[in-house]
N, C-alpha and C positions, 0 to 999 in steps of 0.2 A: 362906674362905668357899666352899661348893660352887657350881658354875656355875649350878645351878637356882635356889638361893637368891639369887644375885647378880642374875639376871635378873629374878626377881620384884621384888627391892628397886628395881632401876632403873626398871621400870614404875611403881612407886608414886611414885617420886621425880618422873618425868616428869608424872605426873598433878598431883601437889602443885605442882611448878614452873608448869604451865600455868595452873592455876586462880589462884595467887598473882600471877603476872605480868599475867594478864587483869584482876585486880581493881585493882592497882596502876597498870597502864598506863591504865585507864579513868579513874581518879582523876587521873592526870597529865595527861591530855588535857582534863579539865575545867577545869584551872587554866592551861591554854595551853601545856603541855609536850608534846613528841612521845612517841610510844609508847616510844622508846629510853630516854628518861629515867626512865620508869616501870619499865623492865626493870632498869635500873642499880640503882635504889633497891630493888626487890624482891630482887635478888641479895644485897644487903647486910643486908636485913632477915631473909632466910632463913638466913643464916650465924650465927656465934656473937655478932654485935654485938646481935641482938635475940632471935631464936628460941632460939639457943644459950644466952643469958644467962637468959631466962625459963624455959625448959624444957630444960636441958642434956642430961638423960638422953634425952629424947625425940628431940632434934635429932641427937644422936650415933647413936641407933638408926636413924633415917631416912637420915642421911647419913654412914655410917661411912667410914673412910679407904679401905677397899678398893674402893668405888664412884667414889671421885674420878676416877681415871684413865680410866674409862669415860665419865664426863660431859666430861672433857677432850677426848677423841678425838670424841665426837659434836658438841661445841662447835666444834671446829676444822673439821669437815666443813661445818657451818652457816656459819662465817666465810668459808670459801673460796667457797662457793656465792654468798653474799651479796656479797662484793666483786666476783666475776665478774659479777653482774647490775649493780652499780654502774658497773662498766667499760663495760658495753654502752650505758649512757646518757651517757657522757663523749664529747661533741662536740668534737673536736679542731679542727674548721674554725673554730669560734667562738673558739677559743683564740688562733689565728695573729694576728689583728689586735691582740690585747692581751697578746702574749707579754712585752713589756717590763714591762708592769704586773704580770703574774703573777710575774715574777723578782723584781721589786723588792719587791713584798709578801711573798714568801717569804723573801727574804733578811732583811728586817727581823724577820720573824716567827720566824726561826731564831736569828739572831745575838743580839738583845737578850734574849729570856729564857734563852738559853743562857749568856750572861755572867752574868745575875742568878743563875741557878741554880749556876753555878760558884763565885761569890763566897759565896753562902750556905753552899755545901758546905764551902768552906775555913774558914769561921768555925765550924761545928759538927762538923768532922770529928774532933776529939779526943774528942768525946763518942761512946763506943762503943755507944750505943743505936740508932744509925742505920745504921752500915755494918758489914759482917761483919769479923772479924779477918783479916788477911792482904791486904786490899785497899789499894792505894796511894791517896794523896790525889787524884792526878791521874786515877786510873780513877774514883774517886767523882765528882769533878768533871764528868768526861765523861758519866757515866750520868745524874746529876741535870740536867746541862744539856740532854742529849737528852730526858729526861722532861719538862722545862719547855718544850721547843721544839716538842713533837709537837702535831698537830691531830687532832681526833676526825673523821677523814676519812669514816668511814661515817655518822655522825650529821650532819655538814656535808651530806653527799649526801641523807640522809633529809629534812632540813629543806627543802633546795632542791627535792627532789621533791615533797614534800607541799605547797610553795608554788607549784608550776607553773613553777619557774625553771630546770629542768634544761636546756632548749634556748635559754638566754639568755646574753647576753655576761657579765652579772654573776655569774650561777650558774657559768658555766664558768670565770670568772676565779678564783673562790672555790676551785672544785674543783682547778684547775690549781695554785694556791699552795699549797693543802692537801696535794696529792700530792707536789710538791716538798719541802715541809717534812717530810713524813713519810719520804720517800726518804732526805733527808740524816740524819734522826734514826736510822733504822736503820742506816745506814753508820756513824754514831758508835758505836751500840751493837755493831756487828761489831768495832770497834777495841777497845771495852772487853773483849769476850769473848775476843778474840785475846790482849790483854795478860794477863787474868785466868787463861787457861789455859796462858800461855807459848808460844803457838803464833801467830806473826805471819802465817802463811798464812791464817788464818781471815778477816782483813779483806780481803786481796787476792783471796781466793776469792769473797767476797760481793759486792765491787764489779765484779771481772772477770765472775763468773758472771751478775750482773744484766745487765750490758751485752750479754753473748753471748745470753742469753735473749730480751732485747728485740729484739736484731737478727733473731734466728731468727723470732720471732713476726711481726714487721712485714714482714721482706724475703721469707720463705718461707711463712709461715703465712696471711698476710692474702690472697694471691692464691688459695689453696686454699680459704679460707673463703668467698670470693666465689662459687666454683663451688657450694659447699653452699647459698648463698642461692639461687641459680638453681635448684636442685633443689627446695627448699622452696616456692619461688614457683609452680614447675610442679604440685607435688603439692598446692597450696593448703593447706598446713598442715605442721607439724613432725611427722615420723613417728618412731615409736619408735627406728628405726635412726639416723635423723640426730641424734636427741637423744642416743643412745648415744655416737655419734662425739665430740659436743661435750663430753659428760661425760668421756670417755677423755682427750681433750686437755687438759681442765680438770684432772683428777688428775694427769697427768704434769707439767703446768706448775706445780702447787702443790708436787708432789714435789721438782722440780728446785731451784725457788727456796728452799724449806725446806732442801734438802740444802747448798746453797752458803752459806746463812746470812742471807739477806735476808727471810725468812719467806714462808709459803705464800700469804698474802693478796695480796702484790703479784704473784705469777705469775698469780694469779686475775684481778687487776685489769687487768693488762697483756692477758691473752687476750681479756677482755671488751672492751677498746678495738679489738681487731683485728676483732672480729665485725661484718660489714657491717650497717648500719642498714636496717630493713625488715621483712619478714615473719618473718625468724628471731628478731629481737630481741623482736618483739611476741609470739610464740609462747613464747619463753623466759620472759618475765615472766608470761604468763598460766598456764603450766603449772607453773613452778619457784618463783616468788617466794612464793605463799601458803605452801606447807609450809615454805619456809626461814625466813621472818620469824615465823611463828607457832609453830614448833616448835623448829627448831635453833638459831637465833640467840640465843634467850632463855637457852639452856643456858650460855652463855659468861659472862652477867652473874651468873648463880647460882654458876658455879664461881669467879669472882673474889670474890663476896661470902663464899664459904665461907673464903677467905683473909684477909678483912678483919676485924680485931678492934678496934673502936672503944675498948674497954676498956684497951688499952694505952697510949692517950694520956690519962693521967689527971692528970697534974701541971701546974700553970699554966706552968711553963717549956715543957713539950712543946706545949701549946696555943699558947703565944706564938709558937714556932718555926713551927707550922702556920699561924698567922696570917700571919707574915712571908712564908712560901713562897706562901700563897695571893695575897697582895697582889703580890708579884713576878710571879707567873704572869700575873695580870690586866693589870698595867702592861706587862709584856714582850710580851705577845701583842696585846691589844686596842688599846694606844695606839700600839704600833709598827706594826702593820699598818694602822691608820687613817692614821697620818702618811704612810706610804710609798704608800698608795693616792692620798692628796690630791697628794702631789708627783708621782705618775705621771699626774694630770690627771683622776681620778675625781671624780665630784660628791660633795658632802658626805654626801648620804644613802647613796651607794654606799660610799663609804669607811667610814662607821659601820657599815653592813650587813656589809661584808666583815670589819671588825675584830671584830664580835659572833660571826660563824661561825668566824673563826679562833681565837678565845679558847676554844672548846669542845674538850675534849680526849677524853672519853668512851672509846669502844671501843678505839681504837689505843693510848691511854695504858695501858688496863688490860692489853693484851697485852704491852706493854714491861715493865710493873711485874712482872707474872707471870713473865716471862723472868727479870728481875733477882732476884726471889725464889727461884726455882727453881735458879738458878745460884749462889745464895749471895753475890751482890753487896749486896743490901740485906737489912736485918732486918725481921721482921714489924712492928716499930714504923714504920720508915720507909715500908714499904708501906702501912700504914694512913694515915700522914700525906699520902702522895701520892694515895691514894684519895680522902681528904677534899677535897683540892685538885681532883682530877678531877671529883668531883661537883658541887662549887660552881661551877666554871668551865662545866661542861656545863649545869647548871640556869640559868645566866645566859644562855646562847646564845640560846634561842628568844624569851623575854621582850624582851631587848634588841633582837633583830631585829624582832620585831613592833612594838616601839615606834617604832624607826626608820622602818619601812614606814608606820606610820600618821601619825606626826608629819611625816615628810618624804616626799618622793615618790621612791621607789626607781626609779631608771632602769635598767629590765633589759636594754634594748637600746641599745648607744651609736651615735652617729652614725657613718656610714661615712665613712672618710677618703680613699677612692680608689674607682676603678671595681672593681678587684680585691676589695676588701673588700666592696662592695655585691654583688657576685656571689656572695660566701661566704654573706652573709645570704639571698640569693635561693635559693641551692642548699639551705639548711637550712629554708627555709620561713618566715623571719623578716623582717620589714621594720623596718629601723633607724629610729629617731626622727630628725626633721630639725629 
């Protein structure tokens, strides 16, 4: 396809995507779902599952294979910027007093669904419908376990942001547990990719590179970023030059973490965590967030929807397996995280809220599934089954969270346990309950 024709078609796609995402997103909000859920559903409906089923020729004309890589690249840029913005809201000071709870919730939220996913994989592995030829059983078990263990970190963050819980102990605890979950899941994926390619160095490069990157950002980068915050304060605004510096650091961070194999979004999130709170973060959200969430981020959901074919799950057996996977995913995440939170001393309301949030898979799950499909680990059928699981568990998150918040009293700030902890709350502008 000539470059001019390609660009004309991309602009047409963007217009259609924005209209469709806006309409479905508005409908989602009316029934109590966040915008991101509407974007997920819109992506699936624009793909072969509905649009391609009703009007296959028109769908192929609007979304031909030649344009898919362009959508993918634009979607990656949106993901990176969005996760960077989420990182700027992650208040690590509120995590320190609840680090033990975060680790407990995260371990439960990883191990339980991982074991369930691995057992299910072992039972269905002989059916060649789900995994590509040449993949070993243990590789399939690792991948499915990782897919079941992951948490919809961006969606979790968006729900917390929309409910005004970003700077609360409960919100930060959920974000911390979700980030630990996803980091472990990506490390497992690195092991699978290393085995699948016959190169063990992939796993070592991912883990070692991630540790190196985090050390560089927080040891060397954070002091330099504090100087940038001083400059912005003096200028009383984020200049174009300052914004360029931040974007340059963001792109290099995303490049490095993508290069070592732990995916670009984690490089973006870690850099966002290192940005000093204050005028810089306020200006970044004011200038960058609207374009990212309204234009770039929805493209990823449409890209994933173009790879989802609900028509592949047509037999009662496949729907039965899908039901088993969905049930195991809910039990493994929601119940396990709720139980771990209760054992860590959280209130019943907080534990239920955390379980509901951790059960959502959303964006990060779709990222992992797309990698598995592109690398030839799973088949389009397994991709579709896991997308169904993703949509159902993500749809549950917001209503269950709202139900818990309404029926119970969600304690967003926990009592201070010491003078040091009380000082932390004072520094971040929060008064703990007594």
